[in-house]
N, CA, C and O atoms as a CHARMM CRD file, in Angstrom:
* protein
*
  312
    1    1 LEU  N      0.83600  -1.17600   0.00000 PROA 1      0.00000
    2    1 LEU  CA     0.00000   0.00000   0.00000 PROA 1      0.00000
    3    1 LEU  C      0.88100   1.23900   0.00000 PROA 1      0.00000
    4    1 LEU  O      1.75900   1.36000   0.85500 PROA 1      0.00000
    5    2 ALA  N      0.68100   2.13300  -0.90200 PROA 2      0.00000
    6    2 ALA  CA     1.44600   3.37200  -0.94000 PROA 2      0.00000
    7    2 ALA  C      0.64100   4.46700  -0.24300 PROA 2      0.00000
    8    2 ALA  O     -0.34800   4.96400  -0.78300 PROA 2      0.00000
    9    3 ILE  N      1.07200   4.83300   0.94800 PROA 3      0.00000
   10    3 ILE  CA     0.39200   5.88900   1.70000 PROA 3      0.00000
   11    3 ILE  C      1.09000   7.20200   1.39900 PROA 3      0.00000
   12    3 ILE  O      2.29000   7.35000   1.62900 PROA 3      0.00000
   13    4 ARG  N      0.31300   8.16800   0.87300 PROA 4      0.00000
   14    4 ARG  CA     0.86900   9.46300   0.50200 PROA 4      0.00000
   15    4 ARG  C      0.04200  10.57700   1.12600 PROA 4      0.00000
   16    4 ARG  O     -1.15200  10.40300   1.37000 PROA 4      0.00000
   17    5 PRO  N      0.67200  11.72700   1.38600 PROA 5      0.00000
   18    5 PRO  CA    -0.07800  12.88000   1.90500 PROA 5      0.00000
   19    5 PRO  C     -1.15700  13.32800   0.91600 PROA 5      0.00000
   20    5 PRO  O     -1.02600  13.13900  -0.29300 PROA 5      0.00000
   21    6 MET  N     -2.21900  13.92100   1.45000 PROA 6      0.00000
   22    6 MET  CA    -3.31500  14.49200   0.67800 PROA 6      0.00000
   23    6 MET  C     -4.14400  13.42600  -0.04300 PROA 6      0.00000
   24    6 MET  O     -4.80700  13.73200  -1.03300 PROA 6      0.00000
   25    7 LYS  N     -4.11500  12.19500   0.43300 PROA 7      0.00000
   26    7 LYS  CA    -4.94600  11.11900  -0.09700 PROA 7      0.00000
   27    7 LYS  C     -5.85000  10.62500   1.02600 PROA 7      0.00000
   28    7 LYS  O     -5.48200  10.69800   2.19900 PROA 7      0.00000
   29    8 ILE  N     -7.02400  10.12600   0.67600 PROA 8      0.00000
   30    8 ILE  CA    -7.98500   9.63800   1.66100 PROA 8      0.00000
   31    8 ILE  C     -7.74100   8.16100   1.93900 PROA 8      0.00000
   32    8 ILE  O     -7.46700   7.38000   1.02800 PROA 8      0.00000
   33    9 ILE  N     -7.84700   7.79000   3.22000 PROA 9      0.00000
   34    9 ILE  CA    -7.73400   6.40200   3.65000 PROA 9      0.00000
   35    9 ILE  C     -9.06700   6.02900   4.29500 PROA 9      0.00000
   36    9 ILE  O     -9.50300   6.67600   5.24700 PROA 9      0.00000
   37   10 ALA  N     -9.70700   4.99200   3.77800 PROA 10     0.00000
   38   10 ALA  CA   -11.00800   4.56200   4.30600 PROA 10     0.00000
   39   10 ALA  C    -10.89500   3.13500   4.83600 PROA 10     0.00000
   40   10 ALA  O    -10.17500   2.30500   4.28100 PROA 10     0.00000
   41   11 ASP  N    -11.62000   2.86900   5.91600 PROA 11     0.00000
   42   11 ASP  CA   -11.65700   1.53700   6.50800 PROA 11     0.00000
   43   11 ASP  C    -13.10800   1.24100   6.89800 PROA 11     0.00000
   44   11 ASP  O    -13.63200   1.85500   7.82800 PROA 11     0.00000
   45   12 PRO  N    -13.76400   0.30100   6.19200 PROA 12     0.00000
   46   12 PRO  CA   -15.17600   0.04300   6.47600 PROA 12     0.00000
   47   12 PRO  C    -15.44000  -0.68100   7.78600 PROA 12     0.00000
   48   12 PRO  O    -16.57400  -0.67900   8.26600 PROA 12     0.00000
   49   13 PHE  N    -14.43100  -1.29400   8.37200 PROA 13     0.00000
   50   13 PHE  CA   -14.56900  -1.98000   9.65600 PROA 13     0.00000
   51   13 PHE  C    -13.40200  -1.56300  10.54300 PROA 13     0.00000
   52   13 PHE  O    -12.52500  -2.37300  10.84100 PROA 13     0.00000
   53   14 CYS  N    -13.39100  -0.30100  10.96400 PROA 14     0.00000
   54   14 CYS  CA   -12.18800   0.26900  11.56700 PROA 14     0.00000
   55   14 CYS  C    -11.94400  -0.12500  13.02300 PROA 14     0.00000
   56   14 CYS  O    -10.82400   0.02300  13.51200 PROA 14     0.00000
   57   15 GLY  N    -12.95200  -0.61700  13.72000 PROA 15     0.00000
   58   15 GLY  CA   -12.74400  -1.03200  15.10700 PROA 15     0.00000
   59   15 GLY  C    -12.13500   0.08400  15.92900 PROA 15     0.00000
   60   15 GLY  O    -12.64200   1.20500  15.90900 PROA 15     0.00000
   61   16 PRO  N    -11.04700  -0.19500  16.66000 PROA 16     0.00000
   62   16 PRO  CA   -10.43700   0.84400  17.48600 PROA 16     0.00000
   63   16 PRO  C     -9.54000   1.81600  16.71400 PROA 16     0.00000
   64   16 PRO  O     -8.93700   2.69700  17.32600 PROA 16     0.00000
   65   17 GLY  N     -9.43600   1.68000  15.39200 PROA 17     0.00000
   66   17 GLY  CA    -8.70700   2.64600  14.58100 PROA 17     0.00000
   67   17 GLY  C     -7.22200   2.39800  14.43600 PROA 17     0.00000
   68   17 GLY  O     -6.47600   3.33000  14.13700 PROA 17     0.00000
   69   18 ARG  N     -6.77500   1.19400  14.63500 PROA 18     0.00000
   70   18 ARG  CA    -5.34400   0.89600  14.57500 PROA 18     0.00000
   71   18 ARG  C     -4.72600   1.22500  13.21100 PROA 18     0.00000
   72   18 ARG  O     -3.62700   1.77600  13.14900 PROA 18     0.00000
   73   19 LEU  N     -5.41800   0.89400  12.12800 PROA 19     0.00000
   74   19 LEU  CA    -4.90700   1.21500  10.79000 PROA 19     0.00000
   75   19 LEU  C     -4.70900   2.71500  10.63400 PROA 19     0.00000
   76   19 LEU  O     -3.68800   3.15600  10.10700 PROA 19     0.00000
   77   20 PHE  N     -5.67600   3.49500  11.08800 PROA 20     0.00000
   78   20 PHE  CA    -5.58400   4.94400  10.98300 PROA 20     0.00000
   79   20 PHE  C     -4.41800   5.48700  11.80000 PROA 20     0.00000
   80   20 PHE  O     -3.69800   6.37300  11.34100 PROA 20     0.00000
   81   21 ILE  N     -4.23200   4.96900  12.98600 PROA 21     0.00000
   82   21 ILE  CA    -3.14600   5.44700  13.85700 PROA 21     0.00000
   83   21 ILE  C     -1.78500   5.13600  13.24300 PROA 21     0.00000
   84   21 ILE  O     -0.88800   5.97900  13.26100 PROA 21     0.00000
   85   22 GLU  N     -1.62800   3.93800  12.70300 PROA 22     0.00000
   86   22 GLU  CA    -0.35300   3.58000  12.06900 PROA 22     0.00000
   87   22 GLU  C     -0.09900   4.42700  10.82600 PROA 22     0.00000
   88   22 GLU  O      1.02400   4.87600  10.59700 PROA 22     0.00000
   89   23 ALA  N     -1.13700   4.64500  10.02600 PROA 23     0.00000
   90   23 ALA  CA    -0.98700   5.48700   8.83600 PROA 23     0.00000
   91   23 ALA  C     -0.66900   6.92600   9.23300 PROA 23     0.00000
   92   23 ALA  O      0.17000   7.57800   8.61100 PROA 23     0.00000
   93   24 TYR  N     -1.34300   7.41400  10.27000 PROA 24     0.00000
   94   24 TYR  CA    -1.08700   8.77800  10.75000 PROA 24     0.00000
   95   24 TYR  C      0.36500   8.91100  11.21700 PROA 24     0.00000
   96   24 TYR  O      1.04300   9.87500  10.86200 PROA 24     0.00000
   97   25 ASN  N      0.84000   7.95600  12.00400 PROA 25     0.00000
   98   25 ASN  CA     2.22200   8.00600  12.49500 PROA 25     0.00000
   99   25 ASN  C      3.22200   7.98700  11.34300 PROA 25     0.00000
  100   25 ASN  O      4.22300   8.70300  11.37600 PROA 25     0.00000
  101   26 TYR  N      2.95800   7.18000  10.33500 PROA 26     0.00000
  102   26 TYR  CA     3.83500   7.11700   9.16600 PROA 26     0.00000
  103   26 TYR  C      3.85400   8.45700   8.42800 PROA 26     0.00000
  104   26 TYR  O      4.92200   8.97800   8.10500 PROA 26     0.00000
  105   27 LEU  N      2.66700   9.01100   8.16400 PROA 27     0.00000
  106   27 LEU  CA     2.58900  10.27000   7.42300 PROA 27     0.00000
  107   27 LEU  C      3.11200  11.45300   8.23000 PROA 27     0.00000
  108   27 LEU  O      3.69000  12.37900   7.66100 PROA 27     0.00000
  109   28 ALA  N      2.91900  11.43400   9.54400 PROA 28     0.00000
  110   28 ALA  CA     3.37500  12.53900  10.38800 PROA 28     0.00000
  111   28 ALA  C      4.90000  12.65800  10.38200 PROA 28     0.00000
  112   28 ALA  O      5.43400  13.73400  10.65100 PROA 28     0.00000
  113   29 LYS  N      5.59600  11.58000  10.08400 PROA 29     0.00000
  114   29 LYS  CA     7.06300  11.60400  10.02700 PROA 29     0.00000
  115   29 LYS  C      7.58100  12.21300   8.72200 PROA 29     0.00000
  116   29 LYS  O      8.76300  12.53800   8.61300 PROA 29     0.00000
  117   30 GLN  N      6.69500  12.36500   7.73300 PROA 30     0.00000
  118   30 GLN  CA     7.08000  12.96200   6.45400 PROA 30     0.00000
  119   30 GLN  C      7.24400  14.47300   6.62100 PROA 30     0.00000
  120   30 GLN  O      6.76900  15.05100   7.59900 PROA 30     0.00000
  121   31 ASN  N      7.90300  15.09200   5.68200 PROA 31     0.00000
  122   31 ASN  CA     8.08300  16.53800   5.70100 PROA 31     0.00000
  123   31 ASN  C      6.84700  17.19500   5.08700 PROA 31     0.00000
  124   31 ASN  O      6.80900  17.44200   3.88100 PROA 31     0.00000
  125   32 LEU  N      5.83000  17.48000   5.91800 PROA 32     0.00000
  126   32 LEU  CA     4.55800  18.01000   5.43700 PROA 32     0.00000
  127   32 LEU  C      4.48200  19.52100   5.62500 PROA 32     0.00000
  128   32 LEU  O      5.00500  20.06300   6.59800 PROA 32     0.00000
  129   33 ASP  N      3.82700  20.19200   4.68400 PROA 33     0.00000
  130   33 ASP  CA     3.57900  21.62400   4.85800 PROA 33     0.00000
  131   33 ASP  C      2.30900  21.80700   5.70600 PROA 33     0.00000
  132   33 ASP  O      1.68800  20.82400   6.11100 PROA 33     0.00000
  133   34 ILE  N      1.93200  23.03700   5.96600 PROA 34     0.00000
  134   34 ILE  CA     0.80100  23.32600   6.85900 PROA 34     0.00000
  135   34 ILE  C     -0.50300  22.75500   6.31900 PROA 34     0.00000
  136   34 ILE  O     -1.27100  22.16100   7.07500 PROA 34     0.00000
  137   35 GLU  N     -0.76700  22.92300   5.03100 PROA 35     0.00000
  138   35 GLU  CA    -2.00800  22.40400   4.44500 PROA 35     0.00000
  139   35 GLU  C     -2.05600  20.87700   4.51200 PROA 35     0.00000
  140   35 GLU  O     -3.10800  20.30400   4.79500 PROA 35     0.00000
  141   36 GLU  N     -0.94000  20.22100   4.25600 PROA 36     0.00000
  142   36 GLU  CA    -0.89700  18.75900   4.34200 PROA 36     0.00000
  143   36 GLU  C     -1.13000  18.27400   5.77100 PROA 36     0.00000
  144   36 GLU  O     -1.77700  17.24800   5.97700 PROA 36     0.00000
  145   37 LYS  N     -0.60900  19.00000   6.75600 PROA 37     0.00000
  146   37 LYS  CA    -0.84100  18.63900   8.16500 PROA 37     0.00000
  147   37 LYS  C     -2.30900  18.79800   8.53300 PROA 37     0.00000
  148   37 LYS  O     -2.86400  17.95900   9.24100 PROA 37     0.00000
  149   38 ARG  N     -2.94700  19.87600   8.05500 PROA 38     0.00000
  150   38 ARG  CA    -4.37300  20.07400   8.32000 PROA 38     0.00000
  151   38 ARG  C     -5.19700  18.97200   7.66700 PROA 38     0.00000
  152   38 ARG  O     -6.10900  18.42300   8.28500 PROA 38     0.00000
  153   39 PHE  N     -4.87400  18.64900   6.41900 PROA 39     0.00000
  154   39 PHE  CA    -5.58300  17.58700   5.70500 PROA 39     0.00000
  155   39 PHE  C     -5.39800  16.25800   6.42900 PROA 39     0.00000
  156   39 PHE  O     -6.35300  15.49200   6.56400 PROA 39     0.00000
  157   40 LEU  N     -4.19300  15.97500   6.89200 PROA 40     0.00000
  158   40 LEU  CA    -3.90500  14.73500   7.61200 PROA 40     0.00000
  159   40 LEU  C     -4.76600  14.61600   8.86300 PROA 40     0.00000
  160   40 LEU  O     -5.33000  13.55400   9.13000 PROA 40     0.00000
  161   41 LYS  N     -4.87000  15.67700   9.61700 PROA 41     0.00000
  162   41 LYS  CA    -5.62300  15.63200  10.87900 PROA 41     0.00000
  163   41 LYS  C     -7.13100  15.54900  10.67700 PROA 41     0.00000
  164   41 LYS  O     -7.80600  14.82000  11.40400 PROA 41     0.00000
  165   42 TYR  N     -7.67400  16.28100   9.70500 PROA 42     0.00000
  166   42 TYR  CA    -9.12500  16.42100   9.59500 PROA 42     0.00000
  167   42 TYR  C     -9.78300  15.69800   8.41800 PROA 42     0.00000
  168   42 TYR  O    -10.97500  15.40300   8.49200 PROA 42     0.00000
  169   43 GLU  N     -9.06600  15.40400   7.34700 PROA 43     0.00000
  170   43 GLU  CA    -9.73300  14.91800   6.14400 PROA 43     0.00000
  171   43 GLU  C     -9.19400  13.61700   5.56600 PROA 43     0.00000
  172   43 GLU  O     -9.78500  13.08300   4.62700 PROA 43     0.00000
  173   44 THR  N     -8.11500  13.09900   6.08300 PROA 44     0.00000
  174   44 THR  CA    -7.50300  11.90300   5.50800 PROA 44     0.00000
  175   44 THR  C     -8.29400  10.64100   5.80100 PROA 44     0.00000
  176   44 THR  O     -8.38600   9.76400   4.94200 PROA 44     0.00000
  177   45 PHE  N     -8.86400  10.52600   6.98700 PROA 45     0.00000
  178   45 PHE  CA    -9.41700   9.25600   7.43600 PROA 45     0.00000
  179   45 PHE  C    -10.94100   9.23900   7.46000 PROA 45     0.00000
  180   45 PHE  O    -11.58600  10.17300   7.93500 PROA 45     0.00000
  181   46 TYR  N    -11.49900   8.14500   6.93100 PROA 46     0.00000
  182   46 TYR  CA   -12.93400   7.88300   6.97300 PROA 46     0.00000
  183   46 TYR  C    -13.11800   6.43700   7.40800 PROA 46     0.00000
  184   46 TYR  O    -12.57900   5.52000   6.78900 PROA 46     0.00000
  185   47 GLY  N    -13.87800   6.24000   8.47100 PROA 47     0.00000
  186   47 GLY  CA   -14.10100   4.88100   8.95200 PROA 47     0.00000
  187   47 GLY  C    -15.53600   4.65200   9.35200 PROA 47     0.00000
  188   47 GLY  O    -16.27700   5.59200   9.63700 PROA 47     0.00000
  189   48 TRP  N    -15.91700   3.40200   9.37000 PROA 48     0.00000
  190   48 TRP  CA   -17.26100   3.00300   9.77600 PROA 48     0.00000
  191   48 TRP  C    -17.14000   1.83600  10.74100 PROA 48     0.00000
  192   48 TRP  O    -16.28700   0.96400  10.57200 PROA 48     0.00000
  193   49 GLU  N    -17.99300   1.82600  11.74800 PROA 49     0.00000
  194   49 GLU  CA   -18.03700   0.73300  12.71000 PROA 49     0.00000
  195   49 GLU  C    -19.47000   0.54000  13.16100 PROA 49     0.00000
  196   49 GLU  O    -20.15300   1.51300  13.47900 PROA 49     0.00000
  197   50 VAL  N    -19.93700  -0.69500  13.19500 PROA 50     0.00000
  198   50 VAL  CA   -21.32100  -0.97200  13.58900 PROA 50     0.00000
  199   50 VAL  C    -21.45300  -1.33500  15.06100 PROA 50     0.00000
  200   50 VAL  O    -22.52500  -1.15800  15.64000 PROA 50     0.00000
  201   51 THR  N    -20.39800  -1.83300  15.67300 PROA 51     0.00000
  202   51 THR  CA   -20.43700  -2.19600  17.08400 PROA 51     0.00000
  203   51 THR  C    -20.30600  -0.92900  17.92100 PROA 51     0.00000
  204   51 THR  O    -19.33800  -0.18300  17.77200 PROA 51     0.00000
  205   52 VAL  N    -21.27000  -0.68600  18.79400 PROA 52     0.00000
  206   52 VAL  CA   -21.31400   0.55600  19.56900 PROA 52     0.00000
  207   52 VAL  C    -20.05100   0.73400  20.41300 PROA 52     0.00000
  208   52 VAL  O    -19.46500   1.81700  20.41200 PROA 52     0.00000
  209   53 ASP  N    -19.62800  -0.29100  21.12200 PROA 53     0.00000
  210   53 ASP  CA   -18.45600  -0.16200  21.98400 PROA 53     0.00000
  211   53 ASP  C    -17.18900   0.13800  21.17500 PROA 53     0.00000
  212   53 ASP  O    -16.40400   1.00800  21.55300 PROA 53     0.00000
  213   54 LEU  N    -16.99200  -0.57500  20.07400 PROA 54     0.00000
  214   54 LEU  CA   -15.80900  -0.30800  19.24400 PROA 54     0.00000
  215   54 LEU  C    -15.87600   1.06500  18.59500 PROA 54     0.00000
  216   54 LEU  O    -14.84800   1.71400  18.40300 PROA 54     0.00000
  217   55 TYR  N    -17.07200   1.50800  18.25800 PROA 55     0.00000
  218   55 TYR  CA   -17.25300   2.85800  17.70700 PROA 55     0.00000
  219   55 TYR  C    -16.75400   3.90500  18.70500 PROA 55     0.00000
  220   55 TYR  O    -15.98200   4.79300  18.34300 PROA 55     0.00000
  221   56 ARG  N    -17.18700   3.80000  19.93600 PROA 56     0.00000
  222   56 ARG  CA   -16.78300   4.76300  20.97200 PROA 56     0.00000
  223   56 ARG  C    -15.29300   4.66500  21.26700 PROA 56     0.00000
  224   56 ARG  O    -14.61700   5.68600  21.39200 PROA 56     0.00000
  225   57 ILE  N    -14.78600   3.46600  21.37600 PROA 57     0.00000
  226   57 ILE  CA   -13.35000   3.27400  21.63600 PROA 57     0.00000
  227   57 ILE  C    -12.53600   3.83300  20.47500 PROA 57     0.00000
  228   57 ILE  O    -11.51000   4.47900  20.68800 PROA 57     0.00000
  229   58 GLY  N    -12.99000   3.58500  19.24700 PROA 58     0.00000
  230   58 GLY  CA   -12.27900   4.09300  18.07200 PROA 58     0.00000
  231   58 GLY  C    -12.20800   5.60400  18.04700 PROA 58     0.00000
  232   58 GLY  O    -11.14300   6.17000  17.80200 PROA 58     0.00000
  233   59 LEU  N    -13.33900   6.27400  18.29900 PROA 59     0.00000
  234   59 LEU  CA   -13.32900   7.74000  18.32900 PROA 59     0.00000
  235   59 LEU  C    -12.37900   8.27500  19.39800 PROA 59     0.00000
  236   59 LEU  O    -11.58300   9.17600  19.13400 PROA 59     0.00000
  237   60 MET  N    -12.46400   7.71900  20.59700 PROA 60     0.00000
  238   60 MET  CA   -11.60600   8.17500  21.68900 PROA 60     0.00000
  239   60 MET  C    -10.13600   7.93500  21.35300 PROA 60     0.00000
  240   60 MET  O     -9.29300   8.80700  21.56300 PROA 60     0.00000
  241   61 ASN  N     -9.83700   6.74800  20.83300 PROA 61     0.00000
  242   61 ASN  CA    -8.46800   6.39600  20.50300 PROA 61     0.00000
  243   61 ASN  C     -7.89100   7.33800  19.44500 PROA 61     0.00000
  244   61 ASN  O     -6.74100   7.76400  19.55200 PROA 61     0.00000
  245   62 LEU  N     -8.68700   7.66100  18.42900 PROA 62     0.00000
  246   62 LEU  CA    -8.21100   8.55900  17.37900 PROA 62     0.00000
  247   62 LEU  C     -8.01000   9.97800  17.90900 PROA 62     0.00000
  248   62 LEU  O     -7.02500  10.63100  17.56500 PROA 62     0.00000
  249   63 TRP  N     -8.92300  10.45300  18.73400 PROA 63     0.00000
  250   63 TRP  CA    -8.74700  11.79100  19.32500 PROA 63     0.00000
  251   63 TRP  C     -7.50000  11.84800  20.18500 PROA 63     0.00000
  252   63 TRP  O     -6.77300  12.84100  20.16300 PROA 63     0.00000
  253   64 LEU  N     -7.24600  10.78600  20.94700 PROA 64     0.00000
  254   64 LEU  CA    -6.05100  10.75300  21.79400 PROA 64     0.00000
  255   64 LEU  C     -4.76200  10.73500  20.97500 PROA 64     0.00000
  256   64 LEU  O     -3.70600  11.13600  21.46400 PROA 64     0.00000
  257   65 HSD  N     -4.84900  10.27300  19.73600 PROA 65     0.00000
  258   65 HSD  CA    -3.67700  10.25100  18.85800 PROA 65     0.00000
  259   65 HSD  C     -3.66400  11.42900  17.88200 PROA 65     0.00000
  260   65 HSD  O     -2.96700  11.38800  16.86800 PROA 65     0.00000
  261   66 ASN  N     -4.43700  12.48200  18.18800 PROA 66     0.00000
  262   66 ASN  CA    -4.42800  13.73700  17.42600 PROA 66     0.00000
  263   66 ASN  C     -5.02200  13.60400  16.02600 PROA 66     0.00000
  264   66 ASN  O     -4.63500  14.33500  15.11400 PROA 66     0.00000
  265   67 ILE  N     -5.95300  12.68000  15.85500 PROA 67     0.00000
  266   67 ILE  CA    -6.64500  12.53500  14.57800 PROA 67     0.00000
  267   67 ILE  C     -8.05000  13.09100  14.75700 PROA 67     0.00000
  268   67 ILE  O     -8.83300  12.55900  15.54400 PROA 67     0.00000
  269   68 GLY  N     -8.37200  14.15300  14.03500 PROA 68     0.00000
  270   68 GLY  CA    -9.65700  14.81500  14.20500 PROA 68     0.00000
  271   68 GLY  C     -9.72400  15.53300  15.54000 PROA 68     0.00000
  272   68 GLY  O     -8.72700  15.61700  16.25700 PROA 68     0.00000
  273   69 ASP  N    -10.88900  16.04600  15.86900 PROA 69     0.00000
  274   69 ASP  CA   -11.11800  16.60900  17.19900 PROA 69     0.00000
  275   69 ASP  C    -12.61500  16.60600  17.48400 PROA 69     0.00000
  276   69 ASP  O    -13.42400  16.27700  16.61600 PROA 69     0.00000
  277   70 ILE  N    -12.95700  16.96300  18.66100 PROA 70     0.00000
  278   70 ILE  CA   -14.35500  16.88200  19.12000 PROA 70     0.00000
  279   70 ILE  C    -15.27500  17.83000  18.37200 PROA 70     0.00000
  280   70 ILE  O    -16.48000  17.58500  18.30500 PROA 70     0.00000
  281   71 ASN  N    -14.73800  18.90900  17.80500 PROA 71     0.00000
  282   71 ASN  CA   -15.55800  19.92300  17.12200 PROA 71     0.00000
  283   71 ASN  C    -15.61700  19.76700  15.61800 PROA 71     0.00000
  284   71 ASN  O    -16.27700  20.55900  14.94700 PROA 71     0.00000
  285   72 SER  N    -14.94200  18.76400  15.06700 PROA 72     0.00000
  286   72 SER  CA   -14.94300  18.57700  13.60800 PROA 72     0.00000
  287   72 SER  C    -15.76200  17.33500  13.23500 PROA 72     0.00000
  288   72 SER  O    -16.34600  16.67500  14.09500 PROA 72     0.00000
  289   73 ARG  N    -15.78800  17.04400  11.96300 PROA 73     0.00000
  290   73 ARG  CA   -16.48000  15.84400  11.47400 PROA 73     0.00000
  291   73 ARG  C    -15.89500  14.63000  12.14900 PROA 73     0.00000
  292   73 ARG  O    -14.67700  14.52000  12.29000 PROA 73     0.00000
  293   74 ALA  N    -16.75100  13.71500  12.56900 PROA 74     0.00000
  294   74 ALA  CA   -16.27500  12.48500  13.21300 PROA 74     0.00000
  295   74 ALA  C    -15.53900  11.63200  12.18600 PROA 74     0.00000
  296   74 ALA  O    -16.03000  11.43200  11.07500 PROA 74     0.00000
  297   75 VAL  N    -14.37200  11.13500  12.55100 PROA 75     0.00000
  298   75 VAL  CA   -13.57300  10.30600  11.67200 PROA 75     0.00000
  299   75 VAL  C    -14.27400   8.95900  11.45900 PROA 75     0.00000
  300   75 VAL  O    -14.21700   8.38800  10.37000 PROA 75     0.00000
  301   76 VAL  N    -14.92800   8.46400  12.49900 PROA 76     0.00000
  302   76 VAL  CA   -15.63400   7.18600  12.44600 PROA 76     0.00000
  303   76 VAL  C    -17.13800   7.45400  12.52400 PROA 76     0.00000
  304   76 VAL  O    -17.60200   8.25400  13.33600 PROA 76     0.00000
  305   77 GLU  N    -17.87300   6.77600  11.67200 PROA 77     0.00000
  306   77 GLU  CA   -19.34100   6.90400  11.68400 PROA 77     0.00000
  307   77 GLU  C    -19.94800   5.56200  12.03300 PROA 77     0.00000
  308   77 GLU  O    -19.31200   4.51700  11.89600 PROA 77     0.00000
  309   78 ARG  N    -21.18100   5.61100  12.48600 PROA 78     0.00000
  310   78 ARG  CA   -21.92400   4.40500  12.83400 PROA 78     0.00000
  311   78 ARG  C    -23.07400   4.21600  11.90100 PROA 78     0.00000
  312   78 ARG  O    -23.82400   3.24900  12.03300 PROA 78     0.00000
């Protein structure tokens, strides 16, 4: 898988968000400009989870790892 800045990463069964966290850590080590950093935090990741507990754990886990925030679009949807 070639993970590049300014590209969307989607996971239809994201669970606690481990794929997103690993991708975020990989991309965060790249030499990103301000717009790429904003895109990485708010627009790169889209996930879906049907299990209520994993949905909540996934959102919390991603927020704790600086992916998205409480006032923006939820990275994970139910």
